[in-house]
N, C-alpha and C positions, 0 to 999 in steps of 0.2 A: 346157232346153226346158220350157214349162209345159203340163202336160195337166189340162183340167178334170176332176175327179172327178164322175162321174154314178151315181147311184143307179139301179138297175133295181127297180122296185115291181112285185109279182105279187098279182093278185087273182082271186077265182072270182065269175062275174058269172052273169047269165042273158041277156047278149047272144049270142043263139043263131043268129041269121038274118043273112044280108048286109043285110037292110033295117034291123034293128035296130043293126047295126055302123055303117051308114051315118048313122043318127040320132045315135049316141054319137059318132061320128067329126065330126060337125059342130062339136061343143063342145070336143072334145078338140084338133081341129087349129087352132080359134082361141085355145086357151090359151096365153100367152106362154111358161109355164114349161115345157111339155111338148117336149122335144127329139125324141121318137120313140114310136110307141105302136103295138100290133097286138092283136087279139082272135083266139085260136085257136078257130074255129068247128068244128074237128073234135075238140076235146077235150070230154069230158063235163062239164067245169067252166068251160067257155067263158072260158079264161084271158085275161086281160086284162094285157099288159105295158107298163110306162110307164117311159120314160128321162126322169130330171129330176134336176138337182142341187139343186133347191130344195123340191119338194113332199113333203110328208108323206103317209104312207098315208090319213089321215083328210081330207086335202085331196081326194085321189081319190076316196075313198068319198062324200064329199058331193058331189063334182061329179057322180058317175055317177047317185047316188041323184036328185039334181035333174033328171036327164034321165028318171026314171022307171023306172030299172033297179036291180036288186040287185047288191050288191057288197060283198065281204068280203075282206081280206087274208089271202092264202095265206103261212103260215109257212115261212121259207127254210130 
C-alpha cells in the first residue's frame, strides 16, 4: 500500500487574532499544495502548522509575508 509522505512545516507568526487567521486562511485554503493548515492563537508564537509534501519553508514564508504577516520557520 502506498502512503504519500507529507511534511509538517512549523512557523512562528504574528497571526494573533481570529480575523488575521481568517485573512491568511483565504490564501492558504486556495493554495493547491497545502493539504492542511492551522494557527494556534493560544500560543505566544502564534504557531502555524502546514502539511504539504511539496512546499518548502521558504515557499510558506513568502506566501505569509505576501499576506502582510511575519513568518519564520521554527527549528524542529
